[in-house]
N, C-alpha and C positions, 0 to 999 in steps of 0.2 A: 706199068703203073708205078707211080711214086708212092711208096708206103710210108714215107717220112713226113709228118706234118710240118708245115712251114714254120710253126712256132716252136718246134723241138729245140731244146738246149741240152747240152751234155750233162750239166750238173747245176744244182741250186747255187745261188750266190753264197759265198762263205760267211761264216760267223754271224748269220742273221739273228736278230733279236738282242744283240749285245750293244751296249752304249756306243754311240758314234758311228755305227754301221748303217749306211744309207743304201736303199735300193728303191727302184721304181717299178711298179707293175704297169706295163705300158700297152695302151691300145685296146683294152677290153671293153665290152659293154658293161658299164658300171651301174649296178643297182644299189644305191647307197642306203636306202630305207630312212634317210633323213631329208625331210622336205626342204630344209634350209640349204642342204648341199645339192640336192637334185640328182637326177639320173642322166646318163650320157650314152649315146650310141657308141661312142668310142672316146675313152678318156684314160687318164693315168691316176695311180694312187702312189704317192711318195711316202715312204716309211723310213723313220730314223730310230734306230734301236728297237724298242717295242711299240712305238706309237706312230699313228698316222699323222703326217705333217700337212699334206695337201691332197685334194681330190679335184680333178678337172682336166680339160683337154690341154695337151702340149705343155706339160709342166717342165720347166727348166730344172732338171735334176743334177746339173753339174756333172761331176764324174761318178755319180752313183751307178751301181750295178743295175742291169736291166733284166726284168722278167718280161719277155714278150707274151702278151695276152690276146693277140689278135685271134678271133674265133672263140674266145672265152667269155663267160659271164662272170663278173667279179662282184662278189656280194658278201655280206656278213656271214660268219659261220652260224650254223644252226645251234639252238640252245634247248636242251632236253631238261624239263623241270621235274622229272620223276622217273628214275630207272634203278631197278634192283640189280646192280652189276654183280653181286656175289653169286648170282645164279647162272653165270655164263656157262659153266660146265654142264648145266642141265638143259641147254638149248634144245628146243623142240620136244622135250619129254612130255609136256602137258599140252601139246598142240590141240588135242580134242577135249581137254578138260575144262572144268568150270571153276569158279572162285570158291564155292563152298558146297557142302552136301546139304541139300534141302529136302531130301526124300523124294524128289521128283526125278523123272527119267534123266539119264546122262550125267548125274552128279556123283557117281561112285568114285571116279578119279577126279580129285579137285585140289585146288591150291592149298587150302588150309590143312587138309589131311596129309597130303604127300609132300609138298614143297616145304611148308613150315613145320608140319607134324613129324615127318620122317627124315628129310634131308637136312634142314637147317641146323638141327641140334648136334649133328655129327661133324660139322665143319671144324677143322683145325686151323690155326693161324696161317699155315702155309697154303691151305686151300683158299682161304680168304684172299691172300695176297695175289695168287696167280689168276683167280677169277676176276678180281678188280682190275689187275693190270691188263689182261687180255681183253676184257670187255671194254675198257677205256680205249685201247688201241684200235679195236674194231670200229667203235663209233667215230674215232678220229679219222680213220680211213674213209668213213662215209660222210665226212664233212661236218660232223657234230662236234664243235669245238668246246662246248661247255655242257656239263651235266650236273644235275642234282642227284647224287648217288645215295640211295636209301638202302643202307645195309642193316638188315635185321638179324645180325649174327654177332652181337656184342656180348659173347658169352664170358669174356674176360678182358682185362686191359690189353692183353697180348693180341686178341682178336681185333680190337679197335686199332691198335698200332699197325697191324698188318694191313687193314683196310686202307688206312691213310697212306701207308708206304706204297701200296699198289697204285693208288690214284696219283700220288706225287711222282712216282717213277715213270708214269706214262707221259709226263710233260704236258698234260692237258689241263685246261681250266675246269675247275669243279667246285661245287658246293658239297662238302661232306655232310651227309645227313646222319646224325647220331640217333639211331632208333633202338629198339629193345633187343634183348638177348635172352638166353636160356641158361639154366643150371646154377650151381652153387657159387660159381666164381664171377658171376655177372656183377658189374658195378654201375649199371645203368639205373637211374639217370645221373647219379652223383658224380661219376667219373667225367662228366662233361666239363667240369671246372678244370681238372688236370689237362684234358685234351685241348681245351681252348688256350690255356696258358702255354702248354708245351709246343703246340703246332700252329696256332692261329693268333699269335700275339700281334701280328702286323696286318694292316689293311692292304699293304702293297705286296701281295703274293698271288700266285695262280689259284690256290685252293683256299676256300673260306669254309665256314661252318654253319650248319642249320640244326636246330634242336627238333628232334622228333617227339611228338606227344600224342600217341594214339588214344582217342577218347573212348575206345572200347576196352582199354586195359586199365586195371586198377592203378591208382596213383598217378594218372596222367597230369593232375594238377601240379604235382611236384615238378614234373618235367617242364611244364609251361613256365613255372616260376623261375626255375634255374635258367632256362633259355632267356627269359627277359632280364634276369639279373646279369647275364653275360652280354646282353645287348645284341643277341643274334636272332634271326627269324625263327618262328615256330611253325612246323608243318604237321599235318595230320591227314590220313585217309578218311574221307567222309563218304560212306556208302549207305544210302537209305534202306536198301534192301537187306542190310544186315541189322536193321533196327536201331540205327544211330540217331534217328530224328529226335527222340526224347532227350538224349544227352546233349545234343547240339542246342536244343531249346534251353537247356539248363545253362549252357555257356552264355547264351544270349541274355538270359535273365540275370546272370551274375556279372554281366558286362565284361566278359573275358576276351571278346574278339577285338582285334586291332589290325592296323595296317602291316604289322609284322607277321601276320598269319599267311600261310599258303595252304589252301585246302585242295586236296587231290580227289578227283572224280566228281563229288557232289551229285551223284546219281540218285534219282528217286527221292529228292528232298523237297519239302513243301515251300510255297512262295514266301512264307515268313522267314525261313532260313536264308533264302536268296536275298531278301530285303536286308536282313541283318548283315550278311556278308558284304553286300554293296555299301551299306552305311558305314561299316567298319573299315572299308578300303582294303579288304583282304584280297589276296591273289587266288586264282583258280587255274589248276592244271588238269586238262582233259587228255585222257589216254583213249582216244576214240576206238581204234581197232580192238584193244583189249576189252573195253567196256561192252562192246557189241558181242564179242565172242565168248566172254566168260560169265555173262549173266549178272554183271554189275547193275544193269539198267540202261536205259537209253542215254547215250552220251549227251550231256546237257547243253549242247551248243545253242539250241533255241532259247532255253531258259536263261543262259548267260546273256544272250543278245537282248532278250526281253527286259532284263534287269540292268542293262547298261554295263555289264562286266566283260571286259576283253580277256579271253582266256589265253594261256600259253599251252603248249603241246608237250606230251610226254609219251615215252615208249613203254614204261612199266616193266614187263617181264619177258625176257627172251626165252624162257621155258615154254612160252605160248606163241609169241609173235616177234617178228624182226624188229630191230632197234634202229632202222634207218628212218630218216625224216621225210623222205619222199612218200613213203607209205603213210606216215602220220598225216601229212598235209592232204594228200589225195583222199584219204578215208573220211576225214572230217568235212572236207569240201563237198564230196559227193553225197555224204549223208545229209548235210544241211540242205543242199539243193534238192535232193530227193524229197525231203519232208515238205519244203516250201512248194515245190512243183506239184506235189500231190494236193496241197491246199488249193493251188491255182486251178488244177483240173477239177476239183470239187466245187469250184466257183465260190470259194470263201473270200471274204473281203479283208482289207487291212493286212495284207501279207507282209511278213518280215522281208527285209532286203536279202537278196541272194548274195552269198559270199562270193568274192572274187579271188582269183589266184593271188593278187597282191595282199588281200586280207590274210590269207593263210601264211604267206611269208612273214607278214607282220607278227602273227601269233608265234611263229617259229624262231623269230629273232628278237625284235624290239620288245615284245611282251615277255618273252622268256627272261631277258635281261632284267626287266623291271621286277618280275616276280621273285627272282633270286637276289634282288637288291644289288645288281651289278650294272645297272644301266648307265652309271657315270663312267664305266670302263669300256663296255662292249655293247653289241646289239645293232649298231649302225656304223657305216663308214664315215665317221665324223672326225675332222682334224682335232687332235688332242686326246682322242680315245685310243685304247690299245688296239693293235692290228690283229684281230681275229677274223681271218678272211678265207673264203674258199673261191677257187677258180674252177668253174664248171664248163666242161667241153661241149660247146654248142655246134661243133663241126661233126660230132659223132653221128653214126648212121641212124640212131633212134631219135635225133633232134633236128638235124639239118633239113631244110634251110631255116635259119632263125628268123621268125616273124614277130614274136611277142615274148619279151624276156620273162616276165612273171609267169606267163602261161607255159612257157617251155620248162621252167623250173618245176612247177607244180604238176603239170599234166603229162609231161613227156619223160622227164629225167628219172634216173635211179642211180644207185651208188657207183656204178661204173663210169658215170659222167663226172665224178669228182676227180679232177685232174691233180690239183695241188691244194694243200691246206696249210694255213699259217696260224700260229697261236702266239699272241704277244710278240709279234714281229718275227718269230722263228719259224722257218719253213720246216714242217713236220712230215708232209707228204709232197713228193715231187714227181710230176709226170706219171702218176698212177702207182707209185711205190712209196710205202712208208719208209721214213728214214730213221736211223738209230734204233732199230727193233729187229731182233732175230726171231722172226715169226715161226719158222719150223721148230726151233728150240722151245719157244714159249708154248706152241701148240702141243708138243710132247709133254710138257709139264702140266698143261690143262687136261690132257687126256689121262694122265696118271692121277690127277686129282679126281676126275670123273670116276675112274675105276674104284678109287678108295671110297668115294661118297656112296656109290651104289652098294658096295659091299658092306660098309658100316651101317647104312640105312636099311639093309636087308631087302633091297628092291632089285628084282631080277632085270637085267638088261635084255631087251628084245628089240631088235632094230625095226621090226614091222608091226608091233602092237605093244601097248602099255599093259 
């Protein structure tokens, strides 16, 4: 048996992502997600520096380096519009937990009491750094090239600086979400002005900034005002089951909503809130698996479709659920289709359209870019945009033979199918292995952080029950 794939190459092209360096991804099944570009059974993607130059069959790339992509699906990288990366060291701790304690069964161990109430307050800047870095690299390995990182540990300017450094050092595209902190040294939200000036003065960089303004916390209006003064998007978790409906109505009455808003979850919200969000042009981030398992309420995919809002997708918290995007797409697709199929079996009329696998890929790429205000740069394989690209192995035993590209991506694949990952033209994962990252060393640092966090939070570690 020949154990070496025909497309195997010894190493990635050198100096990718730098000005003047050209290479071509050749012969893959190209899913561009841009109707003007189209899709191809077999085509090439030419990259110069950090940008896509051309997409199509048989491109004359001159003397450019070649990445052979026969047997691969070539598509835009996934975009996660809501992820709390600072919790990476707490992975799986809250697998059986809920969002909040409501006095009902199963809510003793919950996110508010344990993750935010016990763990978040004891983070040191070095914990923030390694959690952000390791979480970023892990998602990069899974083909998620862009994240909106929501770090609720801004206990001091040093904590904020560490979060930004962890994201930047990963070499990944991100929107840094500046949310709340705890303690006497916190400078939220006023420190947003320093952070924006110090770290995000240019529009031509991998990491941008989003202002967090949680409407369930006192003083959120100040955060919203600062965000708008700085000209950056304003994001907030909106969870109707936590009693946010009245405050949201107040936002509507005061005409505070706008196209710069990104609302996360929007579970259990009334039609009036949905109409207002639609009228304002606000974005919506759905975290389907988390919303289902943590009692946020029904993921609002039907409500979004009813009101003409296209959602993006997000992973939320790894203390409860995996942060890969194959899980996100499959979960939302099967949930929506289950709900509509039940309506059909009940002989109801005027059924919503069933979501397709291409719809879910659109949520996971195109709409994610729009919601993070990055669609001029990424989200599609369009000449002129930056090259954030994933190569997915369609020859693998869980996928072959390839018969339907969007269907294979959404219904068959998982993170082991992510062969290679490119961010802004730079190859970051090559033939199954992350480049420029000492994972064993970083894992040791993350484990040391975990040990400290459990000790400082006075939470006993038990590998078989919480």
